[in-house]
C-alpha positions in Angstrom: 29.4 15.6 -8.3 30.3 19.1 -8.7 27.2 20.8 -10.0 25.5 20.6 -6.7 28.5 22.1 -4.8 29.1 24.5 -7.5 25.3 25.7 -7.1 25.9 26.3 -3.5 28.8 28.4 -3.9 27.4 30.3 -6.5 24.4 31.5 -4.1 26.4 32.2 -1.4 29.2 34.0 -3.3 26.4 36.7 -4.4 25.1 37.0 -0.8 26.3 39.9 1.7 26.5 38.1 4.9 28.1 41.3 6.8 24.4 43.0 6.5 22.0 40.1 6.0 23.2 37.9 9.1 20.7 36.6 11.4 21.9 34.6 13.6 18.5 33.5 15.3 17.1 32.3 12.0 20.4 30.4 11.1 20.4 28.8 14.6 16.6 27.7 14.1 17.7 25.8 10.7 20.3 24.0 12.5 17.9 23.1 15.1 15.5 21.8 13.0 18.0 20.0 10.8 19.7 18.1 13.8 16.3 17.5 15.8 14.9 16.1 12.6 18.1 13.7 12.3 17.7 12.8 15.9 13.8 11.8 15.2 14.5 10.0 12.1 17.4 7.6 13.7 14.7 6.9 16.5 12.1 6.0 14.0 14.4 3.9 12.1 14.4 1.4 15.0 11.0 0.4 14.1 12.1 -1.0 10.4 12.7 -4.3 11.0 15.6 -4.9 8.1 18.5 -3.5 9.9 20.4 -3.1 6.6 18.3 -0.1 5.6 17.8 1.5 8.7 20.5 3.8 7.5 18.6 4.6 4.3 15.4 5.1 6.0 17.1 8.0 8.7 18.7 9.9 6.1 15.9 10.1 3.7 13.5 10.7 6.4 15.5 13.8 7.5 17.6 15.0 4.7 15.5 18.2 3.1 16.2 19.2 -0.8 16.9 22.8 0.3 19.4 23.5 -2.0 17.7 23.1 -5.1 14.1 23.6 -4.2 14.7 26.0 -1.0 16.3 28.7 -3.3 13.5 28.3 -6.2 10.5 27.9 -3.7 11.4 31.5 -1.5 12.6 33.2 -4.7 9.3 32.3 -6.6 7.5 33.8 -3.5 9.5 37.0 -2.2 11.4 37.7 -5.2 15.3 37.4 -4.8 15.8 36.6 -1.1 18.6 36.6 0.9 17.1 34.7 3.9 17.4 31.7 1.3 21.4 31.7 1.6 21.0 31.8 5.4 18.6 29.0 5.3 21.5 27.1 3.5 24.1 27.7 6.1 22.1 26.7 8.7 20.9 23.7 6.8 23.2 22.1 4.2 26.5 21.9 6.4 24.4 19.9 9.2 22.3 17.7 6.7 25.9 16.5 5.2 27.6 15.8 8.3 24.4 13.9 9.7 24.2 11.9 6.5 28.0 11.0 6.7 27.7 10.0 10.3 24.3 8.1 9.7 25.3 6.1 6.7 28.8 5.3 8.3 27.3 4.0 11.8 24.1 2.3 10.2 25.9 0.7 7.4 24.6 -2.7 6.3 26.0 -6.0 8.1 28.7 -6.9 5.4 30.0 -3.3 5.3 30.4 -2.6 8.9 33.9 -1.7 10.5 35.7 -1.3 13.9 34.9 2.1 15.8 38.2 3.5 15.1 37.9 3.0 11.5 34.2 4.5 11.3 35.4 7.4 13.6 38.6 8.2 11.0 36.2 7.6 8.0 33.7 9.8 9.5 36.0 12.9 10.0 37.6 12.6 6.6 33.8 11.8 5.1 32.9 15.4 6.5 36.1 17.3 5.9 36.1 16.1 2.0 32.5 16.5 1.4 32.1 18.4 -1.7 28.7 20.1 -0.7 30.4 21.2 2.9 33.4 22.7 0.7 31.0 24.4 -1.9 29.5 26.0 1.1 32.6 27.1 2.7 34.1 28.5 -0.5 31.0 30.5 -1.1 30.9 32.2 2.2 34.7 33.0 2.0 34.1 34.6 -1.3 31.7 36.5 -0.2 33.1 37.6 3.1 36.5 38.7 1.2 34.5 40.9 -1.2 35.8 38.8 -4.6 34.2 40.2 -7.4 32.4 37.7 -9.8 33.7 37.6 -13.1 31.2 37.3 -16.1 32.7 34.2 -17.7 33.6 32.3 -14.6 29.8 33.2 -13.1 28.2 32.1 -16.4 30.3 28.6 -16.4 29.5 28.1 -12.9 25.8 28.7 -13.4 25.5 26.4 -16.6 27.2 23.4 -14.5 25.0 24.0 -11.8 22.1 23.6 -13.9 23.1 20.0 -14.2 22.7 18.9 -10.4 19.3 17.8 -10.5 18.8 15.9 -13.8 22.1 13.7 -13.5 20.9 13.1 -9.9 17.6 11.7 -11.3 18.7 10.1 -14.2 21.5 8.1 -11.8 18.7 7.3 -9.6 16.3 6.3 -12.1 18.9 3.7 -14.2 19.6 1.9 -11.0 15.9 1.8 -9.9 14.6 -1.8 -9.0 10.5 -2.0 -9.0 10.4 -5.2 -6.9 12.8 -4.3 -4.4 10.9 -1.2 -4.1 7.9 -2.6 -3.6 9.1 -5.1 -0.8 10.1 -1.9 1.2 6.7 0.4 0.5 6.1 0.5 4.2 9.5 1.7 5.3 9.5 4.0 2.3 6.0 5.3 3.1 6.8 5.7 7.0 10.1 8.1 5.5 8.0 9.9 3.4 5.8 10.9 6.1 8.7 12.1 8.2 10.1 14.1 5.5 6.7 15.8 4.1 4.8 16.1 7.4 6.0 14.5 10.7 9.1 16.7 11.4 7.2 19.8 10.2 4.4 19.3 12.5 6.5 19.2 15.5 9.0 22.5 14.1 6.5 24.7 12.5 4.7 25.6 15.5 8.0 25.8 17.4 9.1 28.1 14.6 6.1 30.7 15.3 6.5 30.8 19.1 10.2 31.8 18.3 9.1 34.8 16.2 9.9 33.4 12.7 7.7 35.4 9.8 7.4 35.4 6.3 10.4 34.5 4.4 12.2 33.0 7.9 9.1 30.9 8.3 9.1 29.8 4.6 12.5 28.8 4.9 11.9 26.8 8.2 8.8 25.5 6.3 11.6 24.1 3.5 14.1 22.7 6.0 11.2 20.9 8.0 9.1 19.6 5.4 10.5 19.6 1.4 11.3 16.7 -0.3 14.3 14.3 0.3 17.4 15.7 -1.4 18.2 14.0 -4.6 21.6 13.5 -3.2 20.6 11.1 -0.6 20.6 8.5 -3.0 23.9 9.5 -4.3 25.7 9.5 -1.2 24.2 6.0 0.0 25.5 4.3 -2.9 28.8 5.9 -2.5 29.0 4.6 1.2 27.6 1.1 0.6 24.3 1.1 1.0 22.0 -0.4 -1.8 19.8 2.7 -2.4 16.7 0.9 -3.3 14.7 2.3 -0.4 16.6 5.9 -0.9 15.5 6.5 -4.1 11.5 5.6 -3.5 11.3 7.9 -0.5 13.1 10.4 -3.0 10.6 9.9 -5.9 7.7 9.6 -3.6 8.6 12.9 -1.6 9.4 14.8 -4.7 5.7 13.7 -5.6 4.2 14.3 -2.6 5.7 17.6 -1.9 3.6 19.4 -4.5 0.6 19.2 -2.6 2.0 18.7 1.1 4.0 22.0 0.6 1.0 24.0 -0.9 -0.7 22.6 2.1 1.8 23.9 4.6 1.6 27.5 2.9 -2.3 27.4 3.3 -2.2 26.9 6.8 0.7 29.5 8.0 -1.2 31.9 5.7 -4.3 31.1 7.8 -2.7 32.0 10.7 -0.9 34.9 9.5 2.5 33.6 9.6 3.6 34.3 6.0 
């Protein structure tokens, strides 16, 4: 539970926000995230089983920008501060919306009174480790706190556990028979995550003037695979998790092809 927050803290700590800040880009990443969340909630109404609508909505909009985005942009452009700005515009809203969706769209047996839901929502947002990691990283950067070698190496070693531990937890609780029974909503959420939201967001990004690193950042937010942490959060908040694990696996496999295809399209239009 601490590896991903530490990854975000480490990346944001090393960024110089006073010189690289771009409010337009950060705002657009936030708009993609919020808009994608609204689209996924609306599309979840098409799912017949009300008990998995929350999982559908979260897995369909929540991108893997924290793990994939940093590596993706860095491999194309080298060390890029745009990745840090992308995280600021995407990850906090990812987690805030995920908490709200999973609380208000809980399975029938887990539903609570509106007052309790409101309290749990505020508490879930304020105590979310990922949001705290982002806030801590930005604070350390703005205050120009120097990175001590022994601390930075320890943090870096812990962050390398984020993806393997998440995948192990997901694989250990995966149930093939239930996953097959939920294949249609899984495919629907996979389409939204890898293509549906991006088909709306990327043309708007081009019209807004985003290019190169910023456009790739927008692509990561709009069309990358579902975050592994979707499964962990869904389980911790009373959901079964089978649909979420299916979507994470399908989008992780499919993103190798769809992200390449999107990059090719953007390159053809001279946007990257």
